[in-house]
Structures are given as structure tokens and as C-alpha cells.
TIVEX-386759 format. One record per atom (N, C-alpha, C, O, CB): residue in one letter; atom name; x negated, y, z negated. Coordinates in pm, whole numbers, plus 50000, padded with zeros to 5 digits. Glycine has a CB too. Example, Ala and Ser with C-alpha at 12.3 -4.5 7.8 and 13.67 -1.06 7.14 Angstrom:
<'a'; 'N'; <48681; 49431; 49220>>
<'a'; 'CA'; <48770; 49550; 49220>>
<'a'; 'C'; <48680; 49670; 49220>>
<'a'; 'O'; <48576; 49668; 49154>>
<'a'; 'CB'; <48869; 49553; 49095>>
<'s'; 'N'; <48715; 49775; 49292>>
<'s'; 'CA'; <48633; 49894; 49286>>
<'s'; 'C'; <48710; 50003; 49213>>
<'s'; 'O'; <48659; 50114; 49196>>
<'s'; 'CB'; <48592; 49940; 49428>>
This chain:
<'m'; 'N'; <49474; 49994; 47139>>
<'m'; 'CA'; <49514; 50036; 47201>>
<'m'; 'C'; <49693; 50033; 47145>>
<'m'; 'O'; <49754; 49933; 47106>>
<'m'; 'CB'; <49453; 49984; 47312>>
<'k'; 'N'; <49741; 50168; 47158>>
<'k'; 'CA'; <49878; 50163; 47105>>
<'k'; 'C'; <50004; 50078; 47182>>
<'k'; 'O'; <50006; 50094; 47304>>
<'k'; 'CB'; <49915; 50304; 47098>>
<'e'; 'N'; <50098; 49999; 47132>>
<'e'; 'CA'; <50209; 49921; 47192>>
<'e'; 'C'; <50281; 50035; 47159>>
<'e'; 'O'; <50267; 50117; 47068>>
<'e'; 'CB'; <50259; 49767; 47136>>
<'l'; 'N'; <50408; 50020; 47306>>
<'l'; 'CA'; <50518; 50080; 47308>>
<'l'; 'C'; <50580; 50120; 47201>>
<'l'; 'O'; <50580; 50238; 47166>>
<'l'; 'CB'; <50586; 50023; 47363>>
<'h'; 'N'; <50659; 49992; 47118>>
<'h'; 'CA'; <50688; 50037; 47005>>
<'h'; 'C'; <50610; 50093; 46864>>
<'h'; 'O'; <50670; 50116; 46759>>
<'h'; 'CB'; <50747; 49957; 46988>>
<'d'; 'N'; <50467; 50111; 46882>>
<'d'; 'CA'; <50416; 50236; 46758>>
<'d'; 'C'; <50444; 50389; 46810>>
<'d'; 'O'; <50423; 50484; 46735>>
<'d'; 'CB'; <50224; 50229; 46724>>
<'f'; 'N'; <50492; 50404; 46936>>
<'f'; 'CA'; <50545; 50545; 46920>>
<'f'; 'C'; <50675; 50595; 46910>>
<'f'; 'O'; <50766; 50515; 46931>>
<'f'; 'CB'; <50509; 50607; 47007>>
<'d'; 'N'; <50700; 50698; 46886>>
<'d'; 'CA'; <50787; 50732; 46841>>
<'d'; 'C'; <50908; 50742; 46962>>
<'d'; 'O'; <50874; 50771; 47077>>
<'d'; 'CB'; <50744; 50840; 46769>>
<'a'; 'N'; <51072; 50713; 46922>>
<'a'; 'CA'; <51136; 50725; 47065>>
<'a'; 'C'; <51145; 50853; 47098>>
<'a'; 'O'; <51100; 50880; 47209>>
<'a'; 'CB'; <51272; 50668; 47081>>
<'q'; 'N'; <51200; 50967; 47018>>
<'q'; 'CA'; <51182; 51100; 47058>>
<'q'; 'C'; <51089; 51109; 47138>>
<'q'; 'O'; <51128; 51131; 47252>>
<'q'; 'CB'; <51162; 51185; 46965>>
<'d'; 'N'; <50952; 51098; 47124>>
<'d'; 'CA'; <50837; 51105; 47191>>
<'d'; 'C'; <50791; 51060; 47335>>
<'d'; 'O'; <50716; 51103; 47422>>
<'d'; 'CB'; <50773; 51056; 47118>>
<'i'; 'N'; <50902; 50911; 47309>>
<'i'; 'CA'; <50916; 50861; 47457>>
<'i'; 'C'; <50996; 50942; 47579>>
<'i'; 'O'; <50960; 50991; 47686>>
<'i'; 'CB'; <50986; 50731; 47446>>
<'r'; 'N'; <51124; 50930; 47506>>
<'r'; 'CA'; <51233; 50999; 47552>>
<'r'; 'C'; <51240; 51148; 47596>>
<'r'; 'O'; <51330; 51194; 47666>>
<'r'; 'CB'; <51314; 50984; 47462>>
<'r'; 'N'; <51092; 51248; 47527>>
<'r'; 'CA'; <51099; 51334; 47572>>
<'r'; 'C'; <50976; 51318; 47723>>
<'r'; 'O'; <50994; 51393; 47819>>
<'r'; 'CB'; <51089; 51429; 47455>>
<'l'; 'N'; <50886; 51240; 47724>>
<'l'; 'CA'; <50787; 51236; 47835>>
<'l'; 'C'; <50877; 51186; 47909>>
<'l'; 'O'; <50825; 51213; 48017>>
<'l'; 'CB'; <50651; 51158; 47828>>
<'i'; 'N'; <50952; 51146; 47930>>
<'i'; 'CA'; <51026; 51037; 48033>>
<'i'; 'C'; <51125; 51170; 48099>>
<'i'; 'O'; <51154; 51173; 48219>>
<'i'; 'CB'; <51136; 50872; 47934>>
<'e'; 'N'; <51156; 51247; 48029>>
<'e'; 'CA'; <51226; 51351; 48075>>
<'e'; 'C'; <51132; 51456; 48090>>
<'e'; 'O'; <51189; 51557; 48130>>
<'e'; 'CB'; <51335; 51386; 47993>>
<'q'; 'N'; <51021; 51469; 48075>>
<'q'; 'CA'; <50918; 51608; 48120>>
<'q'; 'C'; <50838; 51520; 48253>>
<'q'; 'O'; <50792; 51582; 48349>>
<'q'; 'CB'; <50772; 51676; 47956>>
<'e'; 'N'; <50832; 51394; 48244>>
<'e'; 'CA'; <50771; 51350; 48386>>
<'e'; 'C'; <50893; 51300; 48465>>
<'e'; 'O'; <50878; 51197; 48531>>
<'e'; 'CB'; <50650; 51224; 48374>>
<'r'; 'N'; <51011; 51362; 48466>>
<'r'; 'CA'; <51126; 51323; 48560>>
<'r'; 'C'; <51157; 51177; 48580>>
<'r'; 'O'; <51223; 51140; 48676>>
<'r'; 'CB'; <51099; 51377; 48694>>
<'w'; 'N'; <51113; 51102; 48497>>
<'w'; 'CA'; <51130; 50920; 48520>>
<'w'; 'C'; <51267; 50917; 48521>>
<'w'; 'O'; <51295; 50836; 48610>>
<'w'; 'CB'; <51066; 50801; 48387>>
<'n'; 'N'; <51386; 50964; 48464>>
<'n'; 'CA'; <51513; 50899; 48475>>
<'n'; 'C'; <51585; 50995; 48590>>
<'n'; 'O'; <51702; 51022; 48564>>
<'n'; 'CB'; <51596; 50890; 48319>>
<'e'; 'N'; <51538; 51046; 48702>>
<'e'; 'CA'; <51628; 51114; 48803>>
<'e'; 'C'; <51603; 50969; 48899>>
<'e'; 'O'; <51537; 50868; 48873>>
<'e'; 'CB'; <51569; 51296; 48875>>
<'p'; 'N'; <51676; 51001; 49007>>
<'p'; 'CA'; <51683; 50921; 49104>>
<'p'; 'C'; <51591; 50936; 49214>>
<'p'; 'O'; <51571; 51036; 49283>>
<'p'; 'CB'; <51796; 50923; 49142>>
<'l'; 'N'; <51538; 50825; 49221>>
<'l'; 'CA'; <51441; 50853; 49392>>
<'l'; 'C'; <51459; 50903; 49490>>
<'l'; 'O'; <51579; 50911; 49518>>
<'l'; 'CB'; <51411; 50768; 49468>>
<'s'; 'N'; <51408; 50935; 49543>>
<'s'; 'CA'; <51426; 51075; 49676>>
<'s'; 'C'; <51462; 50936; 49774>>
<'s'; 'O'; <51447; 50819; 49739>>
<'s'; 'CB'; <51231; 51212; 49742>>
<'e'; 'N'; <51501; 50974; 49877>>
<'e'; 'CA'; <51606; 50875; 49997>>
<'e'; 'C'; <51426; 50857; 50056>>
<'e'; 'O'; <51337; 50941; 50064>>
<'e'; 'CB'; <51786; 50990; 50149>>
<'v'; 'N'; <51430; 50716; 50089>>
<'v'; 'CA'; <51276; 50689; 50182>>
<'v'; 'C'; <51310; 50659; 50340>>
<'v'; 'O'; <51349; 50545; 50366>>
<'v'; 'CB'; <51179; 50530; 50116>>
<'r'; 'N'; <51298; 50742; 50434>>
<'r'; 'CA'; <51344; 50659; 50544>>
<'r'; 'C'; <51227; 50656; 50653>>
<'r'; 'O'; <51113; 50703; 50647>>
<'r'; 'CB'; <51485; 50718; 50606>>
<'r'; 'N'; <51280; 50599; 50739>>
<'r'; 'CA'; <51127; 50562; 50843>>
<'r'; 'C'; <51130; 50670; 50915>>
<'r'; 'O'; <51217; 50736; 50971>>
<'r'; 'CB'; <51119; 50416; 50961>>
<'v'; 'N'; <51017; 50674; 50901>>
<'v'; 'CA'; <50910; 50795; 51044>>
<'v'; 'C'; <50882; 50734; 51175>>
<'v'; 'O'; <50825; 50630; 51209>>
<'v'; 'CB'; <50721; 50837; 50997>>
<'r'; 'N'; <50947; 50844; 51247>>
<'r'; 'CA'; <50921; 50788; 51393>>
<'r'; 'C'; <50781; 50884; 51422>>
<'r'; 'O'; <50759; 51005; 51413>>
<'r'; 'CB'; <51072; 50820; 51520>>
<'f'; 'N'; <50692; 50756; 51467>>
<'f'; 'CA'; <50580; 50827; 51550>>
<'f'; 'C'; <50539; 50857; 51643>>
<'f'; 'O'; <50558; 50786; 51742>>
<'f'; 'CB'; <50514; 50811; 51548>>
<'t'; 'N'; <50476; 50957; 51650>>
<'t'; 'CA'; <50421; 51022; 51833>>
<'t'; 'C'; <50404; 50893; 51936>>
<'t'; 'O'; <50407; 50777; 51894>>
<'t'; 'CB'; <50223; 51114; 51832>>
<'p'; 'N'; <50390; 50915; 52033>>
<'p'; 'CA'; <50307; 50804; 52122>>
<'p'; 'C'; <50181; 50783; 52107>>
<'p'; 'O'; <50145; 50666; 52120>>
<'p'; 'CB'; <50307; 50824; 52251>>
<'g'; 'N'; <50090; 50875; 52081>>
<'g'; 'CA'; <49994; 50890; 51995>>
<'g'; 'C'; <49966; 50794; 51918>>
<'g'; 'O'; <49891; 50700; 51942>>
<'g'; 'CB'; <50010; 50978; 51933>>
<'q'; 'N'; <50036; 50820; 51801>>
<'q'; 'CA'; <50009; 50795; 51651>>
<'q'; 'C'; <50044; 50640; 51729>>
<'q'; 'O'; <50002; 50539; 51672>>
<'q'; 'CB'; <50123; 50883; 51494>>
<'q'; 'N'; <50081; 50634; 51792>>
<'q'; 'CA'; <50177; 50447; 51829>>
<'q'; 'C'; <50061; 50405; 51905>>
<'q'; 'O'; <50047; 50283; 51906>>
<'q'; 'CB'; <50368; 50431; 51960>>
<'m'; 'N'; <49981; 50467; 51964>>
<'m'; 'CA'; <49864; 50415; 52068>>
<'m'; 'C'; <49783; 50345; 51950>>
<'m'; 'O'; <49756; 50225; 51956>>
<'m'; 'CB'; <49763; 50553; 52168>>
<'i'; 'N'; <49747; 50418; 51851>>
<'i'; 'CA'; <49640; 50427; 51804>>
<'i'; 'C'; <49702; 50281; 51679>>
<'i'; 'O'; <49626; 50192; 51641>>
<'i'; 'CB'; <49592; 50607; 51758>>
<'f'; 'N'; <49781; 50288; 51656>>
<'f'; 'CA'; <49859; 50113; 51603>>
<'f'; 'C'; <49820; 50045; 51626>>
<'f'; 'O'; <49738; 49971; 51570>>
<'f'; 'CB'; <49969; 50048; 51631>>
<'w'; 'N'; <49884; 50049; 51754>>
<'w'; 'CA'; <49806; 49928; 51856>>
<'w'; 'C'; <49690; 49911; 51865>>
<'w'; 'O'; <49669; 49799; 51818>>
<'w'; 'CB'; <49821; 49933; 51984>>
<'g'; 'N'; <49583; 49962; 51902>>
<'g'; 'CA'; <49478; 49970; 51910>>
<'g'; 'C'; <49408; 49900; 51785>>
<'g'; 'O'; <49312; 49823; 51793>>
<'g'; 'CB'; <49459; 50093; 51936>>
<'l'; 'N'; <49469; 49937; 51674>>
<'l'; 'CA'; <49408; 49916; 51553>>
<'l'; 'C'; <49457; 49758; 51499>>
<'l'; 'O'; <49423; 49694; 51400>>
<'l'; 'CB'; <49451; 50044; 51452>>
<'r'; 'N'; <49553; 49726; 51612>>
<'r'; 'CA'; <49579; 49600; 51595>>
<'r'; 'C'; <49514; 49513; 51689>>
<'r'; 'O'; <49457; 49411; 51650>>
<'r'; 'CB'; <49706; 49582; 51595>>
<'a'; 'N'; <49520; 49548; 51825>>
<'a'; 'CA'; <49415; 49523; 51884>>
<'a'; 'C'; <49276; 49439; 51813>>
<'a'; 'O'; <49240; 49321; 51820>>
<'a'; 'CB'; <49391; 49645; 51925>>
<'y'; 'N'; <49219; 49555; 51745>>
<'y'; 'CA'; <49104; 49563; 51660>>
<'y'; 'C'; <49087; 49406; 51539>>
<'y'; 'O'; <49007; 49315; 51517>>
<'y'; 'CB'; <49132; 49724; 51573>>
<'v'; 'N'; <49203; 49451; 51494>>
<'v'; 'CA'; <49199; 49339; 51350>>
<'v'; 'C'; <49208; 49202; 51472>>
<'v'; 'O'; <49124; 49114; 51459>>
<'v'; 'CB'; <49386; 49353; 51194>>
<'i'; 'N'; <49298; 49192; 51573>>
<'i'; 'CA'; <49294; 49047; 51634>>
<'i'; 'C'; <49129; 49008; 51672>>
<'i'; 'O'; <49071; 48908; 51628>>
<'i'; 'CB'; <49398; 49043; 51786>>
<'v'; 'N'; <49085; 49083; 51739>>
<'v'; 'CA'; <48927; 49096; 51806>>
<'v'; 'C'; <48844; 49063; 51692>>
<'v'; 'O'; <48765; 48969; 51687>>
<'v'; 'CB'; <48878; 49259; 51869>>
<'m'; 'N'; <48866; 49140; 51610>>
<'m'; 'CA'; <48735; 49109; 51472>>
<'m'; 'C'; <48739; 48958; 51439>>
<'m'; 'O'; <48640; 48885; 51435>>
<'m'; 'CB'; <48774; 49201; 51294>>
<'t'; 'N'; <48920; 48903; 51408>>
<'t'; 'CA'; <48935; 48776; 51314>>
<'t'; 'C'; <48901; 48665; 51424>>
<'t'; 'O'; <48870; 48555; 51377>>
<'t'; 'CB'; <49105; 48755; 51235>>
<'v'; 'N'; <48901; 48676; 51562>>
<'v'; 'CA'; <48854; 48602; 51677>>
<'v'; 'C'; <48702; 48561; 51674>>
<'v'; 'O'; <48664; 48444; 51678>>
<'v'; 'CB'; <48879; 48686; 51798>>
<'v'; 'N'; <48596; 48703; 51662>>
<'v'; 'CA'; <48488; 48737; 51631>>
<'v'; 'C'; <48439; 48622; 51520>>
<'v'; 'O'; <48356; 48534; 51542>>
<'v'; 'CB'; <48497; 48878; 51591>>
<'v'; 'N'; <48514; 48647; 51392>>
<'v'; 'CA'; <48454; 48578; 51206>>
<'v'; 'C'; <48498; 48472; 51277>>
<'v'; 'O'; <48397; 48429; 51334>>
<'v'; 'CB'; <48540; 48618; 51006>>
<'v'; 'N'; <48604; 48395; 51312>>
<'v'; 'CA'; <48625; 48228; 51359>>
<'v'; 'C'; <48544; 48158; 51436>>
<'v'; 'O'; <48477; 48056; 51416>>
<'v'; 'CB'; <48737; 48203; 51433>>
<'w'; 'N'; <48569; 48267; 51575>>
<'w'; 'CA'; <48392; 48200; 51637>>
<'w'; 'C'; <48282; 48136; 51591>>
<'w'; 'O'; <48236; 48023; 51609>>
<'w'; 'CB'; <48309; 48283; 51672>>
<'a'; 'N'; <48233; 48274; 51499>>
<'a'; 'CA'; <48111; 48264; 51418>>
<'a'; 'C'; <48115; 48193; 51311>>
<'a'; 'O'; <48006; 48151; 51273>>
<'a'; 'CB'; <48068; 48375; 51378>>
<'f'; 'N'; <48217; 48165; 51245>>
<'f'; 'CA'; <48194; 48046; 51162>>
<'f'; 'C'; <48228; 47944; 51212>>
<'f'; 'O'; <48168; 47851; 51157>>
<'f'; 'CB'; <48247; 48043; 51051>>
<'l'; 'N'; <48294; 47911; 51289>>
<'l'; 'CA'; <48301; 47768; 51379>>
<'l'; 'C'; <48164; 47737; 51493>>
<'l'; 'O'; <48136; 47630; 51547>>
<'l'; 'CB'; <48457; 47779; 51484>>
<'h'; 'N'; <48106; 47849; 51504>>
<'h'; 'CA'; <47989; 47828; 51596>>
<'h'; 'C'; <47875; 47810; 51494>>
<'h'; 'O'; <47781; 47744; 51538>>
<'h'; 'CB'; <47961; 47957; 51706>>
<'r'; 'N'; <47863; 47856; 51365>>
<'r'; 'CA'; <47776; 47861; 51234>>
<'r'; 'C'; <47803; 47724; 51210>>
<'r'; 'O'; <47701; 47658; 51231>>
<'r'; 'CB'; <47819; 47970; 51104>>
<'a'; 'N'; <47920; 47641; 51168>>
<'a'; 'CA'; <47928; 47568; 51107>>
<'a'; 'C'; <47902; 47417; 51221>>
<'a'; 'O'; <47884; 47309; 51165>>
<'a'; 'CB'; <48050; 47604; 51028>>
<'a'; 'N'; <47902; 47420; 51354>>
<'a'; 'CA'; <47829; 47364; 51440>>
<'a'; 'C'; <47693; 47315; 51417>>
<'a'; 'O'; <47619; 47222; 51384>>
<'a'; 'CB'; <47828; 47436; 51526>>
<'g'; 'N'; <47707; 47414; 51447>>
<'g'; 'CA'; <47510; 47422; 51461>>
<'g'; 'C'; <47414; 47424; 51302>>
<'g'; 'O'; <47291; 47429; 51303>>
<'g'; 'CB'; <47457; 47617; 51554>>
């Protein structure tokens, strides 16, 4: 596997320009979710909490028995 210093500086510069890595990144903005999307995410949160409780309960039940 080649190391970075094994490549020609011109090739690296050309790659950076071709891939546009030297340009600033586009702005990241917060996305507004629709009420339906918000309900889905709250449902997923509730699902994760319920599954965590089930796993903890099963672990404790198995450890005690």
C-alpha cells in the first residue's frame, strides 16, 4: 500500500482540484419535520425505550432464575 509521500505532489493537487476538496462545504441547515414525521420519530423513541425495558427485564429475570 502506498503512503501519501509516495505520490507526486502534482497528482495530489490535481486530485484535490478534480474532487473539489479545496472548496468550502455547503451550509448545513436544520430541517423542519412535518407533524407526521415528528410522530414517527416519537414512536421510534418510545419503541427504543420499551425494547430497552424488555431487555433489562429479561436479563434481570434470567439472572434471578
